[in-house]
C-alpha positions in Angstrom: 26.1 2.7 10.7 27.8 -0.6 10.1 30.1 -1.7 13.0 29.9 -2.3 16.8 29.4 0.5 19.4 32.2 -0.2 22.1 33.0 1.6 25.4 36.6 0.9 26.8 36.9 -2.0 24.3 33.7 -3.9 25.3 30.8 -4.1 22.8 27.5 -2.4 23.7 24.2 -2.7 22.0 23.9 -4.2 18.4 25.5 -3.1 15.4 23.6 -2.2 12.4 23.8 -3.8 9.2 22.3 -2.1 5.9 20.1 -4.5 4.4 18.4 -2.4 1.4 18.0 1.2 0.4 14.9 2.6 -1.8 15.3 6.2 -3.3 11.9 7.5 -4.4 12.3 9.7 -7.3 8.7 9.9 -9.0 5.3 9.7 -7.5 4.3 6.3 -5.8 1.4 5.0 -4.1 3.3 3.1 -1.4 6.9 2.0 -0.8 7.1 -1.8 0.0 10.2 -3.3 2.0 9.9 -7.1 1.6 11.9 -9.2 4.2 11.3 -12.1 6.2 11.0 -10.5 9.6 11.2 -13.8 11.4 14.8 -14.5 10.4 16.6 -15.2 13.2 19.8 -13.8 11.8 18.8 -10.4 13.1 17.8 -9.6 16.8 15.3 -6.8 14.9 15.3 -4.4 12.4 15.2 -0.6 11.9 13.5 1.1 9.0 14.7 4.7 8.2 12.7 7.0 6.5 14.2 10.3 5.2 12.9 13.3 3.2 9.8 11.6 2.6 7.6 14.5 0.6 3.8 13.9 0.1 2.0 15.2 -2.9 -1.1 16.7 -0.7 -1.9 16.8 3.2 -2.4 13.3 4.3 -1.9 10.8 7.1 1.2 8.7 6.6 1.0 5.1 7.5 2.1 1.4 7.0 0.8 -2.2 6.7 2.5 -5.1 7.6 2.7 -8.1 5.0 1.4 -11.1 7.0 1.1 -14.4 5.7 2.0 -13.3 2.1 -0.3 -10.5 2.0 -0.1 -6.8 2.6 -3.1 -6.7 5.1 -5.5 -4.3 5.2 -7.9 -6.2 7.8 -9.1 -4.6 11.0 -6.2 -6.1 12.9 -4.1 -3.4 13.8 -3.7 -1.8 17.4 -1.8 1.5 17.8 -1.1 4.0 20.9 0.8 7.1 20.1 1.8 10.5 21.5 2.3 13.6 19.6 3.5 17.0 20.2 4.3 19.9 18.1 6.2 23.4 18.2 4.6 26.0 20.1 2.4 23.3 22.0 2.7 23.0 26.0 0.9 19.7 26.1 0.9 16.2 24.5 -1.8 14.4 22.5 -2.3 10.9 22.7 -4.2 8.6 20.4 -5.1 5.0 20.3 -6.6 2.9 17.7 -8.0 -0.6 18.3 -8.8 -2.8 15.2 -7.7 -0.3 12.7 -7.0 -1.1 9.0 -3.3 0.2 9.2 -1.0 1.8 11.4 -0.9 5.7 11.5 2.3 7.5 12.0 1.7 11.0 11.1 -1.5 12.9 10.9 -2.4 15.7 8.4 1.2 15.5 7.0 2.5 17.4 4.1 6.0 18.5 4.9 9.0 16.6 4.7 9.1 13.4 7.5 12.0 11.8 8.7 11.9 9.1 11.4 12.2 5.4 12.2 10.3 2.4 12.7 11.7 -0.3 14.9 10.3 -4.0 14.1 10.9 -5.9 17.3 12.0 -9.3 17.0 9.4 -11.7 15.8 11.3 -15.0 15.7 9.8 -16.2 18.8 6.2 -14.5 18.6 3.3 -15.0 16.3 2.0 -11.3 16.9 4.2 -8.7 15.0 5.3 -5.7 17.0 6.6 -2.3 16.1 7.7 1.0 17.8 8.0 4.3 15.7 9.6 7.8 16.1 8.4 10.2 13.2 9.4 14.0 12.8 7.3 15.7 10.3 5.8 19.0 8.9 2.3 19.8 9.1 0.2 20.7 6.3 -2.5 22.8 8.5 0.2 25.0 10.5 3.9 26.2 10.2 4.5 23.8 13.5 6.9 20.8 13.2 5.4 17.4 14.7 6.9 14.7 16.3 4.9 11.1 16.8 6.1 8.3 18.9 4.2 5.2 19.5 4.0 1.5 19.5 1.8 -1.0 17.3 1.1 -4.5 16.9 -0.8 -7.0 14.7 -3.3 -8.5 17.0 -4.0 -11.8 15.0 -1.5 -14.7 15.0 0.5 -15.1 11.8 2.6 -17.7 10.5 4.8 -15.2 8.3 5.7 -11.7 8.7 7.3 -10.6 5.4 7.4 -6.7 4.9 6.2 -3.4 5.3 4.5 -0.9 3.0 4.7 2.8 3.7 1.8 4.7 2.2 -0.2 7.9 2.3 -4.0 8.0 2.9 -4.3 10.2 -0.1 -2.2 11.3 -3.0 1.3 9.9 -3.5 4.9 9.9 -2.0 6.4 12.3 -4.3 10.1 11.8 -3.1 12.5 10.5 -0.2 14.5 7.5 1.0 13.5 4.3 2.9 16.6 2.2 4.3 16.3 -1.0 6.2 18.9 -2.1 8.6 19.3 -5.4 10.7 20.2 -5.1 14.3 23.0 -7.8 15.3 23.6 -9.0 18.4 
C-alpha cells in the first residue's frame, strides 16, 4: 500500500506507509501497537486487522495508551452501527464513559477491518473511526460494525492502541499499522 494515488497525473489522497506489522501465532491476551500518535509526520494512521481469531465467543475491543498507560478508566465514548447478513435493519449502540472501545460483539469467527486514528497533533482528545467485518458465534451470519469513538478526557500524550478480547485469547491473526502521508 506504499505509494501515492494519482488521477491524470495529479496526486489525490494521502499515501500510506507501512510502519509495523505483528503476526500472532500463539494465544495472547492482547496485541499492543505502541506509537506516538501525536507525531506530526503523518496526517493520521490506519490500523489494519486481518484474520483475527479468538479462542472463545467474546467482544473484540481496544484501549488507548494515554499519558503512558493503556487506560481502562471510564473515559471512552463510542457510537456504532451494525448489520448482519439476513437482516433488513441496522442496529445502533452508543456507550458513554465506557472502559474500552468495543468494535465487535459476541464474536468468535475471523475479524477483518481497519481502525483509522484521526490526526491528534492538534487536539488533546484522541479520536478514532472503525470498520470491522466479523463472524459471529451465535449464528452463521457475517457481521459488519462501523463506528466512531473518542477518549473524552484531555491527554498530553497518545502513544498506542491495545487490541483485546473480553474473555479468552486472540489465537492468531495479523495487525499492521500504516501512516497516512499528505
